[in-house]
C-alpha positions as MATLAB code, in Angstrom:
seq = 'MSSLEIFAHNVKTLLNQRNLRLKDLAEEIDLSESYLSLVLNGTRKNLGDKYKDRIAAFFGVPISQLYSEFPTFSDTDETHAYAEDPLRAEVKGAIDAFIERTDLHSTEIPFYLALAALSDQEARSIKKYLTTVLNYFDKRDSQQSHMREDRLLSMTPRQRTVLLACSLAGNNARIEWVRPLCQMEDSEFQQSIDELIALEMIWLAEDVHGNRVRLKRSLRDVLSSHYTQDKLRLLYTDLAAAMELYPDEDPGFFAALARIFVKAGLTSRALPYYKKAALGYQDHKVWDMAAKVWHELSMAYGVLNNQRERGKCLCRCAQALAENKDFDGAGVMGGHAFQVFKEVQAEDMLVYTCLTMGNIYSGNDYNKAAAWYKKGLEASGVSSPNYGNLLMNLATSYYAQGNTTQAEIYLNQTRKWVLDYKPREANRLASHADLMSGLIEFSRRNWKAAKRFYQSAIEQAPEKNQIDLAVAYHNLGMIFYREDRSGTALEYLAKAGQLFQDDKLENRWACTGVEIAKVLVREGRIKEAASLLEDVSDKLDKNDRIELGWAFLLRACIEKANGVYGRAKTMASRTLELFNQEESWRDAACASLWLCNLLEATGDITRAQQLRNTAYTIYSKNHWDLRELHRECSLLEPKHS';
ca = [
     131.036  123.923  -28.894;
     131.862  126.536  -25.918;
     133.110  124.724  -22.791;
     129.526  124.404  -20.965;
     128.074  122.835  -23.929;
     131.184  120.393  -24.096;
     130.493  119.813  -20.076;
     126.674  118.990  -21.087;
     127.485  116.750  -23.935;
     130.215  114.699  -21.758;
     127.543  114.676  -18.575;
     124.584  113.136  -21.244;
     127.418  110.878  -23.060;
     128.302  109.192  -19.307;
     124.581  108.998  -18.298;
     123.541  106.992  -21.363;
     127.069  104.660  -21.062;
     125.940  103.501  -17.463;
     122.620  103.833  -18.390;
     121.537  105.935  -15.261;
     119.194  108.550  -15.021;
     119.140  112.343  -14.948;
     116.892  111.916  -11.703;
     119.970  109.885  -10.232;
     122.879  112.229  -10.963;
     120.331  115.002   -9.531;
     119.352  113.834   -6.304;
     123.463  113.125   -5.715;
     124.510  116.302   -6.596;
     121.519  118.066   -4.173;
     120.107  120.010   -7.794;
     116.875  120.023   -8.960;
     116.183  117.576  -12.016;
     114.056  120.632  -13.826;
     117.582  122.560  -13.784;
     119.867  120.389  -14.166;
     117.889  119.455  -17.220;
     117.810  122.794  -18.419;
     121.383  123.524  -18.040;
     122.587  120.064  -19.952;
     120.021  120.883  -23.107;
     121.406  124.075  -23.252;
     118.772  126.324  -22.056;
     120.443  127.853  -18.562;
     124.220  128.634  -18.930;
     125.235  129.054  -15.032;
     126.134  126.328  -13.199;
     127.925  126.279   -9.990;
     131.652  125.069   -9.214;
     130.382  123.128   -6.775;
     127.824  121.625   -8.413;
     130.551  120.560  -11.584;
     133.110  119.080   -8.904;
     130.289  116.715   -7.511;
     128.855  115.875  -10.665;
     132.674  115.035  -11.373;
     132.816  112.846   -8.010;
     129.538  111.092   -9.024;
     130.885  109.888  -12.061;
     134.112  109.030  -10.848;
     136.048  110.809  -13.592;
     138.702  113.985  -13.329;
     136.914  117.381  -13.971;
     138.912  118.092  -16.937;
     137.383  114.780  -18.960;
     133.976  116.618  -18.530;
     135.565  119.917  -20.077;
     137.490  117.382  -22.939;
     136.176  117.718  -26.312;
     138.493  114.154  -26.839;
     137.104  112.556  -23.244;
     138.936  109.292  -22.609;
     135.938  108.119  -20.484;
     137.049  104.358  -18.768;
     136.928  102.833  -15.424;
     140.262  101.886  -16.102;
     143.061  103.953  -13.895;
     146.534  103.774  -14.038;
     147.293  103.724  -10.806;
     144.681  100.938   -9.305;
     142.690   98.105  -11.608;
     139.261   98.858  -10.736;
     137.388  102.114   -9.842;
     136.977  102.884   -6.272;
     133.427  103.251   -5.530;
     130.469  101.687   -3.335;
     129.343   99.456   -6.803;
     132.326   98.405   -7.523;
     133.789   97.422   -4.036;
     130.355   95.361   -3.398;
     131.507   93.312   -6.898;
     134.609   92.890   -5.804;
     133.360   91.396   -2.432;
     131.762   89.187   -4.670;
     134.266   88.304   -6.467;
     136.562   87.710   -3.682;
     133.714   85.448   -2.470;
     133.437   83.322   -5.543;
     137.098   83.139   -5.467;
     137.293   81.912   -1.945;
     134.484   79.752   -2.358;
     135.862   78.098   -5.800;
     139.562   78.048   -4.767;
     140.808   80.086   -7.933;
     142.921   82.129   -6.312;
     145.603   81.536   -9.061;
     143.209   83.206  -11.413;
     142.349   86.293   -9.926;
     143.731   88.880  -11.642;
     142.240   88.260  -14.610;
     138.932   88.409  -12.762;
     140.271   91.929  -11.075;
     141.082   93.109  -14.463;
     137.796   92.473  -16.273;
     136.402   94.482  -13.073;
     137.858   97.292  -14.425;
     136.386   97.536  -18.159;
     132.491   96.886  -16.705;
     130.021   99.712  -17.078;
     127.800  100.926  -14.474;
     125.116   98.103  -15.764;
     127.641   95.417  -16.373;
     128.806   95.616  -12.622;
     125.273   95.541  -11.611;
     124.474   92.387  -13.485;
     127.733   90.818  -12.549;
     127.161   91.384   -8.882;
     123.565   89.794   -9.262;
     124.670   86.662  -11.284;
     128.108   85.769   -8.740;
     125.551   86.207   -5.486;
     123.108   83.919   -7.581;
     126.254   81.328   -7.887;
     126.999   81.731   -4.595;
     123.614   80.913   -3.187;
     123.231   78.510   -4.989;
     126.534   76.924   -4.201;
     125.268   77.231   -0.443;
     121.834   75.727   -1.031;
     123.736   72.259   -2.985;
     126.079   71.786   -0.471;
     123.270   71.732    2.602;
     121.149   69.272    0.108;
     124.354   67.269   -0.795;
     126.461   67.280    2.891;
     124.442   64.470    4.361;
     125.520   62.276    0.586;
     128.917   63.138    0.549;
     129.233   62.165    4.619;
     127.682   58.813    3.855;
     130.213   58.332    0.661;
     133.145   59.663    3.014;
     131.910   56.817    5.727;
     132.497   54.373    2.771;
     135.219   55.436    1.146;
     138.385   52.750    1.063;
     141.327   54.301    3.327;
     143.107   54.540   -0.215;
     140.204   56.664   -2.057;
     140.315   59.231    1.623;
     144.137   59.662    1.621;
     143.556   60.631   -2.217;
     140.888   62.862   -1.275;
     142.722   64.637    1.311;
     145.401   65.631   -0.658;
     143.527   66.959   -3.428;
     141.684   69.009   -0.368;
     144.850   70.141    0.671;
     146.626   71.159   -2.388;
     143.454   73.229   -3.076;
     141.041   73.744   -5.955;
     143.032   73.762   -9.422;
     145.654   72.349   -7.935;
     148.120   70.288  -10.517;
     148.016   66.569  -10.898;
     151.680   66.339   -9.962;
     150.971   68.313   -6.714;
     148.896   65.692   -5.222;
     150.635   62.321   -6.328;
     153.372   63.019   -4.015;
     151.362   63.281   -0.901;
     149.636   60.131   -1.396;
     152.674   58.165   -1.330;
     151.355   55.309   -3.803;
     152.091   53.613   -6.669;
     151.161   55.640   -9.699;
     148.996   52.871  -10.686;
     146.773   53.002   -7.414;
     147.113   56.888   -7.483;
     145.331   56.497  -11.027;
     142.676   54.242   -9.894;
     141.696   56.324   -6.836;
     141.579   59.336   -9.160;
     139.407   57.449  -11.334;
     137.091   56.023   -8.871;
     137.002   59.941   -6.803;
     135.522   60.722  -10.073;
     132.448   57.899  -10.555;
     132.184   58.939   -6.970;
     131.145   62.896   -7.989;
     134.242   64.123   -5.558;
     136.308   65.601   -7.880;
     136.970   66.248  -11.867;
     139.656   67.391  -13.886;
     140.487   70.416  -16.252;
     142.828   70.130  -19.157;
     145.497   72.985  -19.435;
     148.693   73.903  -20.664;
     150.622   72.662  -17.730;
     148.848   69.009  -17.770;
     145.518   68.020  -15.539;
     144.426   70.015  -12.809;
     142.456   68.481  -10.095;
     138.563   70.550   -9.347;
     137.033   69.946   -6.009;
     132.977   69.705   -6.260;
     133.809   70.584   -2.541;
     136.786   70.992   -0.283;
     136.834   68.650    2.612;
     140.101   69.509    4.036;
     138.462   70.094    7.610;
     136.439   66.961    7.589;
     139.514   64.746    6.173;
     142.183   66.558    8.275;
     140.807   65.292   11.535;
     141.690   61.993   10.558;
     145.493   63.163   10.767;
     147.523   64.694   13.744;
     148.873   67.943   13.042;
     152.444   66.618   12.658;
     151.441   64.444   10.042;
     149.318   67.115    8.294;
     152.756   69.145    8.885;
     154.967   66.368    6.960;
     151.913   66.347    4.312;
     151.551   70.554    3.146;
     156.107   70.169    3.708;
     155.656   67.284    0.585;
     152.807   69.834   -1.060;
     155.658   72.837   -0.861;
     158.080   70.538   -2.360;
     156.040   69.423   -5.208;
     155.026   72.942   -5.915;
     158.165   74.287   -6.383;
     158.979   71.344   -8.151;
     156.066   71.728  -10.850;
     155.768   75.564  -10.265;
     153.064   78.226  -11.991;
     154.095   81.714  -12.562;
     151.510   84.073  -11.077;
     151.322   86.035   -7.953;
     148.381   83.856   -6.812;
     150.628   81.038   -6.939;
     153.336   82.280   -4.927;
     151.053   83.442   -2.105;
     150.111   80.001   -2.057;
     153.057   78.571   -1.997;
     153.884   81.159    0.702;
     150.684   79.792    3.201;
     151.751   76.098    2.880;
     155.331   76.849    3.947;
     154.046   78.577    6.915;
     151.253   75.223    7.370;
     154.354   73.095    7.102;
     155.843   75.088   10.167;
     158.747   75.977    7.506;
     157.747   80.254    7.576;
     161.225   80.899    6.605;
     160.986   79.421    3.582;
     157.684   81.504    3.035;
     159.629   85.031    3.089;
     160.745   84.810   -0.889;
     157.468   83.723   -1.845;
     155.602   86.133   -0.248;
     157.605   88.980   -1.302;
     157.597   87.400   -4.894;
     153.712   87.252   -4.944;
     153.061   90.899   -3.069;
     155.672   92.220   -6.177;
     154.050   90.253   -8.666;
     150.834   92.020   -7.591;
     151.636   95.003   -7.792;
     153.257   94.761  -11.521;
     149.788   94.042  -12.054;
     148.388   96.897   -9.998;
     146.005   95.066   -7.718;
     147.099   96.897   -4.680;
     144.684   95.755   -2.324;
     145.795   91.930   -2.693;
     149.624   93.369   -2.862;
     148.871   94.969    0.499;
     147.525   91.588    1.882;
     150.211   89.774    1.288;
     152.383   92.226    2.669;
     150.369   92.288    6.339;
     151.180   88.232    5.664;
     154.445   88.720    5.203;
     155.076   91.230    8.253;
     153.443   88.506   10.182;
     155.595   85.883    9.175;
     158.620   88.102   10.147;
     156.730   88.585   13.482;
     156.807   85.250   13.961;
     160.541   84.413   13.503;
     161.277   87.819   15.351;
     162.655   89.633   13.059;
     161.164   92.815   13.980;
     162.888   95.180   11.505;
     161.878   93.102    8.594;
     158.702   93.297    9.798;
     158.043   97.128   10.250;
     159.572   97.658    6.423;
     156.733   95.191    5.452;
     153.882   97.078    7.385;
     155.122   99.870    5.626;
     155.305   98.545    2.322;
     151.470   97.441    3.085;
     150.812  100.901    3.848;
     152.317  101.711    0.527;
     149.982   99.423   -1.793;
     147.003  100.538    0.514;
     147.925  104.290   -0.180;
     147.871  103.164   -4.081;
     145.095  101.612   -3.491;
     143.612  104.767   -2.372;
     142.388  103.584    1.118;
     144.610  106.144    3.102;
     142.888  105.544    6.330;
     144.237  102.110    5.861;
     147.619  102.943    5.428;
     148.170  105.193    7.967;
     146.705  102.270   10.408;
     149.741  100.732    9.206;
     152.240  102.958    9.137;
     151.182  103.584   12.652;
     151.978   99.988   13.289;
     155.307  100.018   11.444;
     156.253  102.910   13.992;
     155.309  101.215   17.474;
     157.522   98.333   16.043;
     160.422   99.917   15.236;
     160.224  102.167   18.351;
     159.745   98.976   20.898;
     163.636   97.616   19.273;
     164.790  101.364   19.287;
     165.707  101.453   16.202;
     166.000  105.292   15.318;
     167.310  104.852   11.778;
     163.734  102.853   10.808;
     161.660  105.092   13.038;
     162.870  107.781   10.211;
     162.633  105.658    7.943;
     158.811  105.016    8.555;
     158.113  108.669    8.774;
     159.548  109.257    5.514;
     157.509  107.113    3.805;
     154.098  107.907    5.636;
     154.885  111.932    4.473;
     155.609  110.977    0.804;
     152.293  108.882    0.800;
     150.102  112.036    1.965;
     152.104  114.356    0.459;
     150.185  114.185   -2.733;
     147.066  113.791   -1.008;
     147.154  115.315    2.843;
     149.585  118.063    3.305;
     148.790  118.468    6.879;
     149.310  114.660    7.180;
     152.324  114.648    5.462;
     153.999  117.696    7.519;
     152.816  115.692   10.557;
     154.482  112.497    9.870;
     157.605  114.560    8.789;
     157.738  116.527   12.479;
     156.802  112.957   14.233;
     160.279  111.673   12.331;
     162.315  115.033   13.479;
     161.096  114.576   16.879;
     162.665  110.311   16.501;
     165.535  111.088   15.227;
     168.773  113.019   16.446;
     169.618  116.266   14.829;
     172.606  114.030   13.499;
     170.749  111.535   11.836;
     171.395  111.098    7.929;
     168.093  111.281    6.916;
     166.980  114.643    9.238;
     167.880  117.013    6.484;
     165.490  114.816    4.020;
     162.858  115.276    6.738;
     163.754  118.961    7.490;
     163.208  119.370    3.714;
     160.360  117.442    2.993;
     158.624  119.315    5.725;
     159.511  122.519    3.630;
     157.965  121.108    0.569;
     154.650  120.168    2.401;
     154.016  123.834    3.658;
     154.819  125.556    0.311;
     152.565  122.858   -1.340;
     149.892  124.408    1.726;
     150.741  127.920    0.200;
     152.300  128.370    3.669;
     155.581  129.898    2.290;
     156.367  131.629    5.221;
     157.082  128.304    7.193;
     158.035  126.610    4.219;
     161.453  129.389    4.436;
     161.805  128.546    8.015;
     162.640  125.150    7.241;
     164.037  125.558    4.166;
     166.835  127.615    5.981;
     167.133  125.166    8.838;
     167.643  122.915    5.792;
     170.281  124.932    4.661;
     171.673  125.054    8.445;
     171.844  121.743    9.365;
     174.115  120.866    5.854;
     176.651  123.672    7.088;
     176.459  122.066   10.303;
     176.690  118.283    9.412;
     178.048  118.631    6.015;
     176.371  114.940    5.370;
     176.750  112.946    2.009;
     174.374  114.269    0.370;
     175.111  117.372    1.174;
     175.010  119.083   -2.646;
     171.773  117.576   -3.666;
     170.209  119.190   -0.157;
     171.200  122.412   -0.694;
     170.409  122.704   -4.948;
     166.770  121.496   -3.723;
     166.769  123.751   -0.351;
     167.490  126.853   -3.374;
     165.458  125.369   -6.177;
     162.588  125.811   -3.650;
     163.536  129.222   -2.613;
     163.734  130.145   -6.268;
     159.839  128.440   -6.794;
     158.792  130.523   -3.661;
     160.157  133.807   -5.285;
     159.066  132.962   -8.419;
     155.507  132.741   -7.318;
     156.071  136.375   -5.649;
     157.087  136.946   -9.195;
     160.460  138.309   -7.500;
     162.634  137.468  -10.577;
     165.817  138.604   -9.492;
     165.573  136.464   -6.325;
     164.045  133.948   -8.241;
     167.031  133.725  -10.823;
     169.377  134.203   -8.090;
     168.270  131.177   -6.111;
     167.924  129.149   -9.657;
     171.188  129.933  -10.735;
     172.849  128.424   -7.776;
     170.732  125.463   -7.422;
     172.073  124.636  -10.737;
     175.840  125.133   -9.791;
     175.114  122.490   -6.905;
     173.148  119.841   -8.081;
     174.567  116.550   -8.663;
     174.460  115.049  -12.221;
     172.239  112.663  -11.462;
     169.386  115.020  -10.038;
     168.496  115.465  -13.557;
     164.684  116.978  -12.233;
     165.792  119.739   -9.939;
     167.814  120.960  -12.999;
     165.265  120.733  -15.331;
     163.131  122.492  -13.086;
     165.753  125.223  -12.807;
     166.436  125.568  -16.621;
     162.529  125.880  -17.032;
     162.264  128.812  -14.835;
     165.198  130.120  -15.704;
     164.098  130.144  -18.948;
     160.818  131.748  -18.424;
     162.601  134.163  -16.502;
     164.635  135.175  -19.558;
     161.569  135.285  -22.084;
     160.213  137.535  -19.942;
     163.464  139.578  -19.945;
     162.597  139.322  -23.803;
     166.119  137.773  -23.757;
     165.073  134.964  -26.363;
     168.222  133.609  -27.499;
     169.076  132.678  -23.956;
     165.310  131.813  -23.105;
     165.916  129.053  -25.678;
     168.894  127.952  -24.318;
     167.517  126.793  -20.287;
     164.197  125.935  -21.941;
     165.891  123.572  -24.342;
     168.157  122.317  -21.754;
     165.101  121.703  -19.561;
     163.193  119.702  -22.547;
     166.405  117.720  -23.058;
     166.354  116.492  -19.357;
     162.690  115.454  -19.237;
     162.830  113.570  -22.433;
     165.544  111.903  -21.004;
     163.536  110.804  -18.098;
     160.620  109.627  -20.433;
     158.607  112.948  -18.717;
     156.324  113.428  -21.827;
     154.033  115.591  -20.117;
     156.260  117.882  -18.416;
     158.189  117.953  -21.823;
     155.330  119.344  -23.672;
     154.498  122.001  -20.710;
     158.207  123.271  -21.592;
     157.483  122.806  -25.380;
     154.671  125.316  -24.593;
     157.284  127.709  -23.131;
     159.572  127.396  -26.191;
     156.512  128.236  -28.615;
     156.215  131.375  -26.986;
     160.034  132.112  -27.580;
     159.812  131.690  -30.665;
     156.515  132.792  -31.126;
     158.132  136.265  -29.822;
     160.681  135.624  -32.534;
     158.686  135.721  -35.216;
     159.820  131.912  -36.138;
     155.950  131.529  -36.672;
     156.173  127.974  -38.522;
     158.469  126.899  -35.791;
     156.134  127.213  -33.119;
     153.236  125.995  -35.367;
     155.017  122.369  -35.703;
     156.215  122.426  -31.822;
     152.739  122.910  -30.614;
     151.625  120.348  -32.933;
     153.799  117.636  -31.370;
     153.100  118.663  -27.460;
     149.381  118.783  -27.832;
     149.075  114.952  -27.781;
     151.632  115.233  -24.950;
     149.794  117.666  -22.527;
     148.195  116.238  -20.055;
     144.349  116.796  -19.418;
     144.913  118.260  -16.089;
     147.327  120.353  -17.183;
     144.643  123.203  -18.560;
     146.311  126.237  -17.609;
     149.416  124.812  -20.422;
     146.524  123.870  -22.585;
     145.056  127.306  -22.320;
     148.722  128.829  -23.366;
     149.170  126.472  -26.495;
     145.260  127.650  -27.743;
     146.814  131.136  -26.848;
     149.803  130.243  -28.886;
     147.679  128.857  -31.852;
     145.517  132.283  -31.664;
     149.091  133.766  -32.249;
     149.819  132.062  -34.881;
     146.718  132.350  -36.478;
     146.661  136.368  -36.197;
     150.474  136.153  -37.844;
     148.804  134.265  -40.863;
     145.983  136.824  -40.742;
     143.231  134.235  -40.497;
     141.478  136.635  -37.616;
     138.602  134.557  -37.446;
     140.333  131.391  -35.997;
     142.592  133.565  -33.772;
     139.111  134.886  -32.355;
     138.190  131.377  -31.836;
     140.981  130.192  -30.199;
     141.675  132.774  -27.974;
     137.994  132.835  -26.500;
     138.711  128.771  -25.304;
     141.507  129.822  -23.968;
     139.840  132.766  -21.987;
     137.503  129.676  -21.184;
     139.904  127.738  -19.649;
     141.618  129.974  -17.752;
     138.369  131.422  -15.816;
     137.355  127.675  -15.369;
     140.711  127.328  -13.427;
     140.693  130.888  -11.914;
     144.276  131.649  -13.449;
     143.665  135.552  -13.366;
     146.716  136.933  -14.173;
     146.386  134.326  -17.616;
     143.045  135.383  -17.702;
     143.781  139.135  -18.194;
     146.346  138.428  -20.390;
     144.402  137.012  -22.798;
     141.828  139.392  -22.596;
     143.877  142.355  -23.538;
     145.590  139.825  -26.279;
     141.892  139.505  -27.840;
     141.125  143.171  -26.657;
     143.732  144.675  -29.060;
     143.106  142.058  -32.190;
     139.168  143.145  -31.603;
     140.082  146.734  -32.052;
     141.993  146.048  -35.041;
     138.934  144.069  -36.289;
     137.056  146.770  -35.355;
     134.869  145.458  -33.028;
     135.335  147.831  -30.367;
     132.687  147.575  -28.349;
     133.453  143.695  -27.085;
     137.187  144.905  -26.780;
     136.326  147.572  -24.688;
     134.549  145.092  -22.300;
     137.578  142.841  -22.355;
     139.410  145.519  -21.790;
     137.514  146.555  -18.609;
     137.468  143.071  -17.580;
     141.675  142.879  -17.563;
     141.830  146.072  -15.863;
     139.630  144.908  -13.170;
     141.305  141.501  -12.643;
     144.685  144.010  -11.910;
     142.939  146.294  -10.139;
     141.033  143.932   -7.759;
     144.391  142.232   -6.808;
     146.590  145.583   -6.566;
     148.827  144.385   -9.120;
     150.965  146.455  -11.497;
     148.964  147.225  -15.136;
     152.884  147.776  -16.339;
     153.333  144.035  -16.132;
     149.806  143.108  -17.917;
     150.424  144.934  -20.961;
     154.467  144.024  -20.963;
     153.112  140.299  -20.853;
     150.694  140.690  -23.351;
     153.202  142.544  -25.269;
     155.330  139.355  -25.929;
     152.954  137.729  -27.342;
     153.632  139.667  -30.597;
     156.156  139.193  -32.770;
     159.701  141.625  -32.032;
     159.352  142.448  -35.602;
     155.626  142.601  -36.399;
];
C-alpha cells in the first residue's frame, strides 16, 4: 500500500474503534465530509499536511502512527497514566468525585490505570454511569438524612464513640485502626460494631488484611461537633499510631496517613509519608496525584517555616505537572518556588529552580526554556557553580530553535567561564561545548570543523559522560563514512553503539545500527548488513522516520545486490515517500537519484529521468553542490561491485 492508503486505513480503523462518525472528524479538522470521504476511500490522492496534523491531534496519536503499517493504537502512554483529552478529563473528574464520595482513596490507582484502557465509547459510558451513581448517592443521602439524625440521637454514647472513630478513620479503614480510638474492651467494641451494622450505619468488608469498615455515609462533621479540637487532635494521634502499626502499601495510604498527622498537629511526622506517597504516585505515573501531594508537602514545610524544602517541593510539583502535560500549571508552581527562594535570598536554589524549569520546557517550548535559563543567569552571580550549566543549557535551547548564531555566542561564553573559574565540572562543560559546536558545524556540512570539535569533545569528556561520547563517536563515524574510510567509520560507530547499549538506549543504538549498515553495504558485506537491519528494525522508534527511510533504502540496496530489482524498487519508493513526508530534502534527493540509476539500468528511462530532474531541482533550489549529491549516492554502491 502507498503511504496515503496506509494513512486512510489507519484513520478508518480509529473511527471504527472509537465509535466516531466521519462527520465528527470532518467538522473538527475544518474539511468537508464529502472530500474527506473521497480521500479515505482512495478516490482523491491529495490531503494537505495541516489536515493530517489535525487528524492526528483529533485522535491524540503521533502522526507517525497514522503512517505505520503496524500501528499500536492505544490510550495508554508511557509518560502518563491516562490520555489527555477533554472526554477523559471529564471521566477522571467523575472518578475523583466517586473516590471522594466513597472515601476509597486507597484504591484510586487502579481506577486511573483502568481509565487509560478505555475506548471513547467506554469512557462515555463510564462517565454516564458514575454520574448516575453520584446522583443516586445525593438523592439517597437527602432521603435518609433525617432518619440518620434520629438514629444518632437515639444512640448510646458507646455507639456514638465507635461511629465517630469509624468516620475519623475514613471509609475502607482497617478495623485495627478504629479499635484504639474507642478506648474500650474488645467485647464492648465488637458489640458496638455489631449494633452499628444492625442500625445500617456501617458494614464490614473482608480483604487479605482482615476486615475493613465501610460507612453508609461519613458522619464525621456531625459527630465531631461532640468533641473539642484538643480531643480530636488526640484521636487523630491515636489513629496515626494505629495506621503506622498496621500499614497498607500504596501511595493513597501514605498520603492519608500524612494528612492524619497534619490534623493531629504533628506536621513534622507527616513529611516522610507525604514524600513516600508522592514518589509512589510517580512510580505508577499518576502524575496529577503526585503533583497534588508534592504541593501538600510544600505547604507542610511552609507551616514548619522550612522555606528551602518548601521551594524544592514546589519544583517537584512543577515537574509532576509537566509530566501530566500541564505546562501552565508547572509554570505557576515554578514561579512560586522562585519567589520563595527569592524571599529567603537562597541564590543557589534560585539557580536550581531556573535549571529545573528550563529543563521542563526544553522539550516543549524552547523560548520559555531560554527565558528560565536567562532568569537564572540574572539571579546568580558569575561565580555560581551552576553558572556554566545555565550558559550551556541556554546555548542548547538556541540550537534546538535553529538559532545557531546565539547558540555559538553562549557556547563561547561557556568556554570563557570554564577557563576563568575552573569549576569542578570543567571537563564535562568544555567537552559538551565542543560537542555542541560539532553538531552546529555538522549541520552546516563543514565536515573538517565538525571532526575537529568531535575529537576535542572525546579527548575532554569524563568517562561517566557516556551519552556525549556516544554522540561524538556516532557523528565521527558518519563523517568517516562520507570520506569513504570504512574501517575507521566502523570503529567509531561500533564504540557509539556499545555506549548506547550500555545505557540501555535501544532506540539510539538502532539509529547507529542503520549507519553501520550503510558502511557494510559500502564494503560489500551484504549479508551482514541485512542481518543487522533485521536486528535494528524493531528497535527504531516510530517517530524516527528518517532512520526508517534509510533502513528501507539500505534494504533496497541489498535487494539490488541480490538481483531482486522489483523489491529494490518497492523499497526505494517507500523510502522516497517517508523522506518527502518529513520534508528531508537532501535524503529525498539522494533516494531519487539512487532509484533513477536503478530504473535506468532496468530500462525505465522515462521514470528515471523524472526522478533525476526531481533530485537536481531540490539541489538547485537550495543552492547545494551537485557533486555532493552524486557522492552520497555513490556511497550506496559496494566498492567492488
